[in-house]
C-alpha positions in Angstrom: 117.5 26.9 104.8 114.9 29.4 106.0 113.4 29.5 109.5 110.1 28.5 107.9 111.5 25.4 106.3 113.3 24.5 109.5 110.1 24.7 111.4 108.2 22.6 108.9 111.1 20.1 108.9 111.1 19.9 112.7 107.3 19.2 112.8 107.7 16.5 110.1 110.5 15.0 112.1 108.2 14.7 115.1 105.6 13.0 112.9 103.1 15.8 112.9 101.9 18.8 110.9 103.1 22.3 111.8 100.7 24.6 113.6 100.4 28.0 111.9 98.6 30.9 113.6 97.5 34.2 112.2 97.0 37.6 113.8 96.8 41.1 112.3 99.6 43.3 113.5 98.2 46.1 115.7 95.2 44.1 116.9 94.0 45.4 119.3 97.0 47.7 119.3 100.7 47.1 118.4 102.1 46.3 121.8 99.1 44.1 122.6 99.4 42.2 119.3 102.9 41.2 120.2 101.7 39.9 123.6 99.0 37.9 121.8 101.5 36.4 119.4 103.7 35.4 122.3 100.7 33.6 123.8 100.1 31.8 120.5 103.7 30.6 120.4 103.7 29.7 124.1 100.6 27.5 123.4 102.3 25.7 120.5 102.3 27.7 117.3 105.4 26.8 115.2 104.8 29.5 112.6 103.0 32.9 112.9 101.4 34.8 110.0 101.5 38.5 110.9 98.7 40.2 109.0 99.3 43.6 107.4 95.9 45.3 108.1 94.2 46.4 104.9 91.0 48.4 104.3 89.7 46.3 101.4 90.3 42.6 102.3 88.7 40.5 99.6 89.3 37.1 101.3 88.8 38.0 105.0 85.6 37.1 106.8 83.9 39.3 109.4 86.0 38.2 112.4 89.4 39.0 110.7 87.9 42.1 109.1 86.9 43.4 112.5 90.3 42.7 113.9 92.0 44.4 111.0 89.7 47.4 111.3 90.7 47.8 115.0 94.3 47.6 114.0 93.8 50.3 111.4 91.8 52.4 113.8 94.8 52.1 116.2 97.0 53.7 113.5 99.0 50.6 112.6 101.5 51.2 109.9 103.8 49.0 107.8 106.6 50.0 110.1 104.6 48.6 113.0 104.1 45.4 111.1 107.9 45.0 110.8 108.2 45.6 114.5 105.7 42.9 115.2 107.5 40.6 112.8 110.8 41.2 114.7 109.1 40.4 118.0 107.6 37.3 116.5 111.0 36.1 115.3 112.4 36.6 118.7 110.0 34.1 120.1 111.7 31.4 118.1 108.7 30.9 115.8 109.0 31.4 112.1 107.6 34.8 111.2 105.6 35.4 108.0 103.7 38.3 106.7 100.2 37.8 105.2 99.4 40.8 103.0 97.4 41.8 100.0 99.6 43.0 97.3 98.5 46.6 97.0 100.2 47.7 100.3 103.4 46.0 99.3 103.4 47.8 96.0 102.7 51.1 97.6 105.5 50.5 100.1 107.9 49.6 97.4 108.3 45.9 96.5 112.1 45.7 96.9 112.1 47.9 100.0 109.4 45.7 101.5 111.3 42.5 100.9 114.5 44.0 102.3 112.8 45.4 105.4 111.0 42.1 106.1 114.2 40.1 105.8 116.0 42.7 108.1 113.2 42.2 110.7 113.8 38.5 110.8 110.8 37.6 108.6 111.0 34.3 106.7 108.6 35.0 103.9 105.2 36.3 102.9 101.8 35.0 101.9 100.1 37.1 99.1 96.5 35.8 98.7 95.6 38.0 95.8 98.8 37.8 93.7 98.9 35.4 90.8 102.3 33.8 90.1 102.3 35.0 86.4 101.8 38.6 87.6 104.4 38.3 90.4 107.6 38.9 88.5 108.7 41.9 90.5 107.9 40.2 93.8 109.7 37.0 92.7 112.8 38.9 91.9 112.7 40.9 95.2 112.0 37.8 97.3 114.8 35.9 95.7 117.2 38.8 96.3 116.2 39.1 100.0 116.1 35.3 100.6 112.5 35.2 101.5 110.0 32.3 101.0 106.9 33.2 99.0 103.6 31.4 99.5 100.9 31.5 96.9 97.4 30.1 97.2 95.6 27.2 95.5 91.9 26.5 95.8 89.4 23.7 95.0 88.7 25.5 91.7 92.4 25.4 90.6 93.0 23.5 87.4 95.9 21.1 87.2 97.7 23.6 85.1 97.2 26.3 87.8 98.4 23.9 90.5 101.6 23.2 88.5 102.2 26.9 88.0 101.6 27.9 91.6 103.7 25.2 93.1 106.6 26.0 90.8 106.4 29.6 92.0 106.0 28.9 95.7 108.8 28.4 98.2 108.4 27.2 101.8 104.9 25.9 101.4 101.8 26.4 99.2 98.7 27.6 100.9 95.7 25.3 100.1 92.5 27.3 100.7 90.1 24.5 101.8 87.0 26.1 100.3 85.7 28.8 98.0 84.9 31.7 100.3 86.2 34.0 103.0 88.1 33.2 106.1 86.3 32.3 109.3 85.8 29.5 111.8 83.3 26.8 110.7 81.6 23.8 112.3 83.3 21.3 110.0 86.3 21.2 107.6 85.3 21.5 104.0 85.2 18.1 102.2 87.2 19.6 99.4 90.3 20.1 101.5 91.8 16.6 101.5 91.2 16.2 97.7 92.9 19.6 97.1 96.0 18.5 99.1 96.2 15.2 97.2 95.9 17.1 93.8 98.5 19.6 94.9 101.0 17.0 96.1 101.0 15.5 92.6 102.9 18.6 91.6 105.3 18.8 94.6 106.8 15.3 94.6 110.0 16.4 93.0 110.4 19.7 95.0 109.4 18.5 98.4 107.3 21.7 98.8 104.9 21.4 101.7 101.1 21.9 101.5 99.4 23.6 104.4 95.6 24.0 104.8 93.7 27.0 106.0 90.2 28.5 106.1 87.6 27.3 108.6 89.5 25.4 111.3 88.0 26.2 114.7 88.9 23.5 117.2 91.4 20.8 118.1 89.4 18.0 116.5 89.3 19.9 113.2 93.1 20.6 113.5 93.7 16.8 114.0 91.6 16.0 111.0 93.5 18.4 108.7 96.8 17.4 110.2 96.1 13.8 109.1 96.8 14.7 105.5 98.4 18.2 105.4 101.9 19.4 106.3 100.5 22.4 108.2 97.3 23.6 109.8 96.5 27.3 109.5 94.2 29.0 112.0 93.4 32.7 112.2 89.8 33.7 113.0 89.7 31.5 116.1 92.6 33.5 117.6 91.1 36.8 116.7 87.7 35.8 118.1 89.2 35.0 121.5 90.7 38.4 121.8 87.5 40.1 120.6 85.4 38.1 123.2 87.7 38.8 126.1 86.8 41.6 128.6 90.4 42.6 128.9 93.8 41.7 127.4 95.0 39.4 130.2 91.8 37.3 129.8 92.3 37.3 126.1 95.9 36.1 126.4 94.9 33.2 128.5 92.2 32.2 126.1 94.6 32.5 123.1 97.2 30.3 124.8 94.6 27.7 125.8 93.2 27.7 122.2 96.8 27.2 120.8 97.3 24.4 123.3 94.1 22.7 122.1 95.2 23.0 118.5 98.7 21.8 119.2 97.3 18.8 120.9 95.2 18.1 117.9 98.0 18.2 115.4 100.1 16.0 117.6 97.3 13.4 118.0 96.6 13.1 114.3 99.2 10.6 113.4 99.8 9.0 116.8 
């Protein structure tokens, strides 16, 4: 059983959704990104998605794009991403990588899978990779014992949901709306329906369904935690670092935000 599945099981055993945070490795620099992730975990994140900064992010909104650009400007490399993954795993949280597929392909698919597993990573989220085009990655992740998380969206047909859930392991990422990442004033009305539709294809496998895109406060986290197995938050963490006048202030803001979200997921089913 992977660290990811263990964390999802632990949260379910406590009668709550898991809290999943995202941060690009190297934002605002490599060492500081490790400190930010430690603050996220200290505040209550069960699972952390370590972003691999990429110059052409199709799904990322302006906040995460800005954070990723800062990481690239700081010279962050895939080797640095692996170092951040290792530091994340050392916190006790499950460590995932979130990456577009092109950097993985350039790195070497099997090498990437092997290096991620060696760093203590539990799996990877590939937002732009379709399951039917993922044969090499499926083979490599199987060999390395990694979970693989594919995305579904409100536009996904039932056939697409069935295909994606069969290919996923650990959880399936339900993108709550059509659009880019970023905090929003309310959760998309399509999110709960998408979870219900997706669960129709996971009853036999027990695959979890986690929701991301747009969650910006504890109340929204509680709302999503009422029907999803995991609540994914990224832009809100990045924004607190961007808004802070210095790293120490940012770390305090990140931890407080994680605590707010953690309280939200714990109150949802109480």
